C-alpha positions as CSV (number, residue, x, y, z in Angstrom):
1,X,97.7,12.8,-3.6
2,X,100.0,14.9,-5.8
3,X,100.6,18.5,-5.0
4,X,99.5,21.3,-7.3
5,X,102.8,21.5,-9.2
6,X,104.2,18.0,-8.8
7,X,104.0,16.3,-12.2
8,X,103.1,19.4,-14.1
9,X,105.5,19.5,-17.1
10,X,107.3,22.6,-18.3
11,X,105.2,24.2,-21.0
12,X,106.4,24.7,-24.5
13,X,105.7,25.3,-28.1
14,X,106.1,22.5,-30.7
15,X,107.5,23.8,-34.0
16,X,109.0,21.6,-36.7
17,X,109.8,18.9,-34.2
18,X,111.4,21.3,-31.6
19,X,110.1,21.8,-28.1
20,X,110.6,25.5,-27.3
21,X,110.3,26.3,-23.6
22,X,109.5,29.5,-21.8
23,X,113.1,30.6,-21.1
24,X,113.9,34.2,-22.2
25,X,110.3,34.5,-23.6
26,X,107.1,36.3,-22.8
27,X,104.7,33.8,-21.2
28,X,101.0,33.5,-20.4
29,X,100.4,32.6,-16.8
30,X,98.5,29.3,-16.3
31,X,96.3,29.3,-13.2
32,X,95.0,26.4,-11.1
33,X,91.3,27.2,-10.8
34,X,91.1,25.2,-7.5
35,X,93.6,27.4,-5.8
36,X,93.8,30.5,-7.9
37,X,97.6,30.1,-7.9
38,X,100.0,29.8,-10.9
39,X,101.0,26.5,-12.3
40,X,103.6,27.9,-14.7
41,X,103.9,30.0,-17.9
42,X,103.3,28.9,-21.4
43,X,105.5,30.7,-24.0
44,X,103.9,33.1,-26.4
45,X,104.7,32.4,-30.0
46,X,106.2,35.3,-31.9
47,X,105.5,36.1,-35.5
48,X,108.8,34.4,-36.5
49,X,107.6,31.3,-34.6
50,X,104.3,31.3,-36.5
51,X,106.2,31.6,-39.8
52,X,108.4,28.7,-38.9
53,X,105.4,26.6,-38.0
54,X,103.7,27.5,-41.3
55,X,106.9,26.7,-43.3
56,X,107.1,23.3,-41.5
57,X,103.5,22.5,-42.3
58,X,103.9,23.6,-45.9
59,X,107.1,21.6,-46.4
60,X,106.0,18.4,-44.7
61,X,102.6,18.4,-46.4
62,X,104.3,17.2,-49.6
63,X,105.7,14.1,-47.9
64,X,102.8,13.4,-45.4
65,X,100.2,13.4,-48.1
66,X,102.3,10.8,-50.0
67,X,102.6,8.6,-46.9
68,X,100.7,5.4,-47.2
69,X,97.3,5.4,-45.4
70,X,98.5,2.4,-43.4
71,X,101.5,4.2,-42.1
72,X,99.4,7.2,-41.1
73,X,96.9,4.9,-39.4
74,X,99.7,3.1,-37.5
75,X,101.1,6.3,-36.0
76,X,97.6,7.4,-34.9
77,X,96.9,4.0,-33.4
78,X,100.2,3.9,-31.5
79,X,99.4,7.4,-30.2
80,X,96.0,6.2,-28.9
81,X,97.8,3.4,-27.0
82,X,100.2,5.9,-25.5
83,X,97.3,8.1,-24.3
84,X,95.8,5.0,-22.6
85,X,99.1,4.1,-21.0
86,X,99.5,7.7,-19.7
87,X,95.9,8.2,-18.7
88,X,96.4,8.9,-15.0
89,X,99.3,11.4,-15.4
90,X,97.4,13.3,-18.2
91,X,94.2,13.3,-16.2
92,X,95.9,14.9,-13.2
93,X,97.3,17.7,-15.4
94,X,93.9,18.2,-17.0
95,X,92.3,18.5,-13.6
96,X,94.7,21.0,-12.1
97,X,94.6,23.3,-15.1
98,X,90.9,23.0,-16.1
99,X,89.1,22.0,-12.8
100,X,87.0,19.0,-13.9
101,X,87.0,16.1,-11.5
102,X,89.7,13.5,-11.8
103,X,87.2,10.9,-12.7
104,X,85.9,13.1,-15.6
105,X,89.4,13.8,-16.7
106,X,90.3,10.1,-16.8
107,X,87.1,9.5,-18.8
108,X,88.1,12.3,-21.3
109,X,91.5,10.8,-21.9
110,X,90.0,7.4,-22.5
111,X,87.4,8.9,-24.8
112,X,90.1,10.8,-26.7
113,X,92.1,7.6,-27.2
114,X,89.0,6.0,-28.7
115,X,88.5,9.0,-31.1
116,X,92.1,8.8,-32.3
117,X,91.9,5.0,-32.8
118,X,88.7,5.3,-34.8
119,X,90.0,8.1,-37.0
120,X,93.2,6.1,-37.6
121,X,90.9,3.5,-39.3
122,X,89.4,6.2,-41.4
123,X,92.7,6.8,-43.1
124,X,92.0,3.6,-45.1
125,X,88.7,4.9,-46.3
126,X,89.5,8.1,-48.2
127,X,87.9,6.6,-51.3
128,X,87.3,8.1,-54.7
129,X,85.0,6.8,-57.4
130,X,84.8,6.0,-61.1
131,X,81.9,7.7,-62.9
132,X,80.5,5.8,-65.9
133,X,79.7,8.8,-68.1
134,X,81.7,7.8,-71.2
135,X,82.0,4.8,-73.4
136,X,84.5,2.0,-73.2
137,X,87.3,4.3,-74.4
138,X,86.7,7.0,-71.8
139,X,87.3,7.0,-68.0
140,X,86.1,9.6,-65.5
141,X,87.3,9.5,-62.0
142,X,86.8,11.5,-58.8
143,X,89.8,11.4,-56.4
144,X,89.7,12.4,-52.8
145,X,92.8,14.4,-52.0
146,X,94.0,16.0,-48.7
147,X,93.1,19.7,-48.8
148,X,96.4,21.0,-47.4
149,X,97.8,22.5,-44.3
150,X,95.2,23.2,-41.6
151,X,94.9,26.0,-39.0
152,X,93.1,24.8,-35.9
153,X,91.9,26.6,-32.8
154,X,90.4,24.9,-29.7
155,X,88.9,25.9,-26.3
156,X,89.7,24.9,-22.7
157,X,86.6,23.0,-21.7
158,X,87.6,19.7,-23.3
159,X,91.3,20.3,-23.6
160,X,92.2,16.9,-25.1
161,X,89.1,15.7,-26.9
162,X,88.6,18.7,-29.0
163,X,92.2,19.1,-30.3
164,X,92.3,15.3,-30.9
165,X,89.2,15.4,-33.1
166,X,90.8,18.0,-35.3
167,X,94.3,16.8,-35.3
168,X,93.5,13.1,-35.8
169,X,91.0,13.7,-38.6
170,X,93.4,16.0,-40.5
171,X,96.3,13.7,-40.1
172,X,94.3,10.7,-41.2
173,X,93.3,12.6,-44.4
174,X,97.0,13.4,-45.1
175,X,96.9,17.0,-44.0
176,X,99.5,18.8,-41.8
177,X,98.4,21.0,-38.9
178,X,99.2,24.2,-37.0
179,X,97.1,24.3,-33.9
180,X,96.6,26.9,-31.2
181,X,94.9,25.2,-28.2
182,X,93.7,27.3,-25.2
183,X,96.2,29.0,-23.1
184,X,94.3,28.0,-20.0
185,X,94.9,24.3,-20.5
186,X,98.2,24.0,-22.5
187,X,99.7,21.0,-20.6
188,X,96.8,18.7,-21.7
189,X,97.1,19.6,-25.3
190,X,100.9,19.2,-25.2
191,X,100.5,15.7,-23.9
192,X,98.4,14.9,-27.0
193,X,101.2,16.3,-29.2
194,X,103.8,14.4,-27.2
195,X,101.9,11.1,-27.7
196,X,101.8,11.7,-31.5
197,X,105.5,12.6,-31.6
198,X,106.4,9.5,-29.5
199,X,104.3,7.4,-31.8
200,X,106.5,8.4,-34.7
201,X,104.8,11.4,-36.3
202,X,107.4,13.1,-38.5
203,X,108.8,16.5,-37.4
204,X,106.8,19.4,-38.7
205,X,103.6,17.5,-39.5
206,X,102.0,18.8,-36.3
207,X,102.9,22.2,-34.9
208,X,101.4,23.6,-31.6
209,X,101.6,27.3,-30.7
210,X,100.2,29.5,-27.9
211,X,100.1,33.2,-27.3
212,X,97.8,36.1,-28.3
213,X,94.7,34.5,-29.8
214,X,93.8,37.5,-32.1
215,X,97.3,37.8,-33.5
216,X,97.8,34.1,-34.0
217,X,94.5,33.5,-35.7
218,X,94.8,36.4,-38.1
219,X,98.4,35.5,-39.0
220,X,97.7,31.8,-39.6
221,X,94.4,32.2,-41.4
222,X,95.7,34.9,-43.7
223,X,98.8,32.9,-44.6
224,X,98.7,31.4,-48.2
225,X,100.0,28.2,-46.7
226,X,96.8,27.5,-44.9
227,X,94.1,25.8,-47.0
228,X,91.5,24.9,-44.3
229,X,90.4,26.5,-41.0
230,X,88.8,24.7,-38.1
231,X,87.6,26.3,-34.9
232,X,85.7,25.3,-31.8
233,X,84.5,28.0,-29.4
234,X,81.9,30.8,-29.0
235,X,79.6,32.0,-31.7
236,X,80.9,35.6,-31.7
237,X,84.5,34.5,-32.1
238,X,83.5,31.9,-34.7
239,X,82.0,34.6,-36.8
240,X,85.3,36.4,-36.7
241,X,87.2,33.3,-37.7
242,X,84.8,32.6,-40.5
243,X,85.1,36.1,-41.8
244,X,88.9,35.8,-41.8
245,X,88.8,32.5,-43.7
246,X,86.4,34.0,-46.2
247,X,89.0,36.7,-47.1
248,X,91.1,33.9,-48.7
249,X,88.1,31.8,-49.9
250,X,89.2,29.1,-47.5
251,X,86.7,26.5,-46.2
252,X,86.2,26.5,-42.5
253,X,84.7,24.1,-40.0
254,X,83.0,25.9,-37.1
255,X,81.7,24.2,-34.0
256,X,80.2,27.0,-32.0
257,X,77.9,27.6,-29.0
258,X,74.7,26.0,-28.1
259,X,71.8,26.4,-25.7
260,X,70.4,22.9,-25.5
261,X,66.7,22.6,-24.8
262,X,65.4,19.6,-22.9
263,X,61.8,18.7,-23.6
264,X,60.3,16.6,-20.7
265,X,56.8,15.3,-21.5
266,X,54.3,14.1,-18.9
267,X,54.5,10.4,-19.7
268,X,58.0,9.8,-18.3
269,X,59.4,8.5,-15.1
270,X,60.0,11.9,-13.5
271,X,62.5,10.7,-10.9
272,X,64.6,8.8,-13.4
273,X,64.7,11.7,-15.8
274,X,65.6,14.2,-13.1
275,X,68.4,11.9,-11.9
276,X,69.8,11.7,-15.4
277,X,69.4,15.4,-15.9
278,X,71.4,16.4,-12.8
279,X,74.3,14.1,-13.8
280,X,74.4,15.5,-17.3
281,X,73.9,19.2,-16.4
282,X,76.7,19.3,-13.9
283,X,79.2,17.2,-15.8
284,X,82.3,19.4,-16.3
285,X,80.5,22.0,-14.3
286,X,78.1,22.7,-17.1
287,X,81.0,24.0,-19.2
288,X,80.0,22.2,-22.4
289,X,78.5,23.4,-25.6
290,X,76.1,20.4,-25.5
291,X,75.2,20.8,-21.9
292,X,71.4,20.7,-21.2
293,X,70.5,24.3,-20.5
294,X,66.8,25.0,-20.9
295,X,64.5,22.5,-19.2
296,X,61.0,22.7,-20.7
297,X,58.9,20.4,-18.5
298,X,55.2,19.6,-19.0
299,X,53.0,21.5,-16.6
300,X,51.6,18.3,-15.2
301,X,55.0,17.0,-14.0
302,X,57.0,20.2,-13.6
303,X,56.7,20.6,-9.9
304,X,57.6,16.9,-9.2
305,X,60.6,17.2,-11.6
306,X,61.8,20.4,-10.0
307,X,61.5,19.0,-6.5
308,X,63.7,16.0,-7.3
309,X,66.1,18.0,-9.4
310,X,66.5,20.5,-6.5
311,X,67.1,17.7,-3.9
312,X,69.8,16.0,-6.0
313,X,71.5,19.3,-6.9
314,X,71.6,20.4,-3.3
315,X,73.3,17.1,-2.4
316,X,76.2,17.5,-4.9
317,X,79.6,17.7,-3.2
318,X,81.6,20.7,-4.4
319,X,85.3,20.8,-3.7
320,X,88.9,19.9,-4.7
321,X,88.5,18.0,-8.0
322,X,91.5,15.8,-7.1
323,X,89.5,14.4,-4.2
324,X,87.7,11.2,-5.3
325,X,84.6,12.2,-3.3
326,X,84.1,15.5,-5.2
327,X,81.3,15.7,-7.7
328,X,81.7,19.3,-8.9
329,X,85.0,21.2,-9.1
330,X,85.7,24.8,-9.8
331,X,84.9,26.8,-12.9
332,X,87.8,27.2,-15.2
333,X,88.5,30.9,-14.7
334,X,87.2,34.1,-13.1
335,X,85.3,35.1,-16.2
336,X,82.8,32.3,-15.6
337,X,82.2,33.5,-12.0
338,X,81.3,37.0,-13.3
339,X,79.1,35.5,-16.0
340,X,77.2,33.3,-13.5
341,X,76.6,36.3,-11.2
342,X,75.2,38.4,-14.0
343,X,72.9,35.7,-15.3
344,X,71.4,34.7,-11.9
345,X,70.9,38.3,-10.9
346,X,69.0,39.0,-14.1
347,X,66.8,35.9,-13.8
348,X,65.8,36.6,-10.2
349,X,65.1,40.2,-11.0
350,X,62.7,39.0,-13.7
351,X,60.8,36.8,-11.3
352,X,62.5,33.4,-11.5
353,X,62.5,31.3,-8.3
354,X,66.0,30.5,-7.0
355,X,65.7,27.0,-5.5
356,X,69.3,25.9,-5.0
357,X,72.7,27.7,-5.1
358,X,73.0,31.0,-6.9
359,X,76.3,32.3,-5.4
360,X,80.1,31.9,-5.5
361,X,81.6,29.7,-2.8
362,X,83.8,31.7,-0.4
363,X,87.5,30.9,-0.3
364,X,90.2,30.1,-2.8
365,X,89.6,29.1,-6.3
366,X,86.7,29.7,-8.7
367,X,83.9,27.7,-7.2
368,X,80.2,28.3,-7.9
369,X,77.3,26.6,-6.2
370,X,75.3,24.2,-8.4
371,X,72.3,26.3,-9.2
372,X,68.6,25.7,-10.1
373,X,66.1,28.4,-11.0
374,X,62.5,27.5,-11.8
375,X,59.8,29.5,-13.7
376,X,62.4,31.5,-15.7
377,X,60.7,33.8,-18.2
378,X,61.8,33.6,-21.8
379,X,63.0,37.2,-21.7
380,X,65.7,36.4,-19.1
381,X,69.3,36.3,-20.2
382,X,69.5,32.6,-19.1
383,X,66.9,31.6,-21.6
384,X,68.7,33.4,-24.4
385,X,72.5,33.2,-23.6
386,X,74.5,30.0,-23.2
387,X,75.2,29.8,-19.5
388,X,78.3,27.6,-19.9
389,X,78.3,26.9,-16.2
390,X,76.5,25.0,-13.4
391,X,73.1,26.7,-13.8
392,X,69.9,24.8,-14.7
393,X,66.7,26.6,-15.5
394,X,63.1,25.4,-16.0
395,X,59.9,26.5,-17.7
396,X,56.6,24.9,-18.3
397,X,54.7,23.9,-21.4
398,X,51.3,22.4,-22.2
399,X,51.5,21.2,-25.8
400,X,54.1,19.6,-28.0
401,X,53.7,22.2,-30.7
402,X,54.3,25.0,-28.1
403,X,57.5,23.5,-26.7
404,X,59.0,22.8,-30.1
405,X,58.5,26.4,-31.1
406,X,60.1,27.5,-27.8
407,X,63.1,25.1,-28.3
408,X,63.6,26.4,-31.9
409,X,63.2,30.1,-31.2
410,X,66.9,30.8,-30.6
411,X,69.6,31.1,-33.3
412,X,71.5,28.2,-31.8
413,X,71.1,24.6,-33.0
414,X,73.7,22.2,-31.6
415,X,72.2,19.6,-29.2
416,X,68.6,19.0,-28.1
417,X,67.1,16.4,-25.8
418,X,63.6,14.8,-25.7
419,X,62.1,12.6,-23.0
420,X,58.9,10.8,-23.8
421,X,57.5,7.3,-23.8
422,X,55.1,8.0,-26.6
423,X,56.3,6.5,-29.9
424,X,54.6,9.2,-32.1
425,X,56.1,12.0,-30.0
426,X,59.5,10.4,-30.1
427,X,59.3,10.3,-33.9
428,X,58.1,13.7,-35.0
429,X,59.5,16.0,-32.2
430,X,63.2,15.2,-32.9
431,X,62.5,15.7,-36.6
432,X,61.0,19.1,-35.9
433,X,63.8,20.3,-33.7
434,X,66.3,22.6,-35.4
435,X,69.5,21.0,-34.1
436,X,72.4,19.1,-35.5
437,X,72.1,16.4,-32.8
438,X,69.0,15.1,-30.9
439,X,69.0,12.6,-28.1
440,X,65.8,10.8,-27.2
441,X,65.4,9.5,-23.6
442,X,69.1,9.9,-22.8
443,X,71.7,12.7,-22.5
444,X,73.9,11.2,-25.2
445,X,75.1,13.1,-28.2
446,X,77.1,10.3,-29.8
447,X,80.4,8.6,-29.3
448,X,83.9,8.2,-30.8
449,X,82.5,7.1,-34.2
450,X,79.7,9.6,-34.8
451,X,79.1,13.0,-36.3
452,X,79.3,16.0,-33.9
453,X,78.1,19.4,-35.1
454,X,75.3,21.9,-35.3
455,X,73.1,24.1,-37.5
456,X,72.2,27.8,-37.6
457,X,74.6,29.9,-35.4
458,X,76.0,26.7,-33.8
459,X,78.2,26.3,-36.9
460,X,78.7,23.8,-39.7
461,X,80.9,20.8,-40.5
462,X,81.6,17.7,-38.4
463,X,83.9,17.1,-35.5
464,X,83.5,13.4,-35.4
465,X,82.8,10.2,-37.4
466,X,83.7,9.5,-41.0
467,X,82.4,12.9,-41.9
468,X,85.2,14.5,-39.9
469,X,87.9,13.1,-42.2
470,X,85.8,14.0,-45.3
471,X,86.1,17.6,-44.2
472,X,89.8,17.6,-44.8
473,X,89.6,16.1,-48.3
474,X,88.8,17.8,-51.5
475,X,87.5,16.2,-54.7
476,X,89.5,16.2,-58.0
477,X,87.9,15.2,-61.3
478,X,90.1,13.4,-63.8
479,X,88.8,12.5,-67.2
480,X,90.9,10.3,-69.4
481,X,90.1,9.6,-73.1
């Protein structure tokens, strides 16, 4: 097994094809959440660095947009192959800086390669159309053109998948990119950039910067160079990003927070659903915007569901995520520990029953016990704020109409889950849920080739599928007499 620093590359910025290391620069410390110790420092971009990145994206847009779709696709496809070849080394870096298990990290690299490969193919499908509005002597066309240089901002919880969705879609469309990934997980994002560079991406088409989030976001978004803004993160920060973009009348894609309800009806195999639920809830330690959060379980099967859920949760093995036997690693940072403490204390104080976990694990690192609370009142913070951690909560319902209303009462609308064996329920309940994505009888919100996005305060726009590339294109009407 590798040690905590072996194989962890020197961190850098990527600007106009130049890798800029941390020497003689301010850095942001990157911490291993398993040990609480430093892995290294990622250099902070200065204003001059940002201006260089913007100038590179502006200059290279002229040539990249004119590059044949087949050439753009070939570069993306080669990058996908390099990610697959480098899976194990990238997964190790992802695990030591984010905390997810090594198996989950490997899966993320493989999933990311699939996304990049799919979006490579979409470069061929940026179609326009001919509109038959005139006679034989008149032609009206609508072209799809790349919108321009893109400013992208991504979080730490899926440090390769989320940047790849934005970068690959923008590049496939013919746009150039300046991206600021999360400072907690820079090595993983840099490995994605390295694969693209090694695959032949021209200098300056992709630029990657790190540093002070508020300064970088304001400087990039307000620049006249940037023509599109894309952000994945919390709803409060997303509102700020959207407001900045609106100052320049720039379109934005916002993939924000969720608080996914799970509706479990009384006609299901309770043990099978509980087993699926535990696996999904504690994947990536619950640090996912699509993670199942509010379990509404029919009153006739609630106790049986909770009993099995508690048994499986208590049996989860928490520990070093590099250990193949570990099922749950540490939280990504100390902020999540404080958040878990606040949410659990509030719920218990309001009468919720703490069945499993509920406390930090003593010792090094940012470990929290997988937690289950039953009978959580709707007024509790946990039923209103996205936990973004290893906490599952349950409540009961008696009618389908009642539970749909409960599921829809929050301002979030990203993912929702429905479990039932009744065909009528499986038809009308998903249609009635206010969510961008609904999964029936599985915890599955799509794959490498599908739309990913929400409604209401969970944002707008797509992070996947053909719709993702369409978001980086703009229509142009040409009428020829």
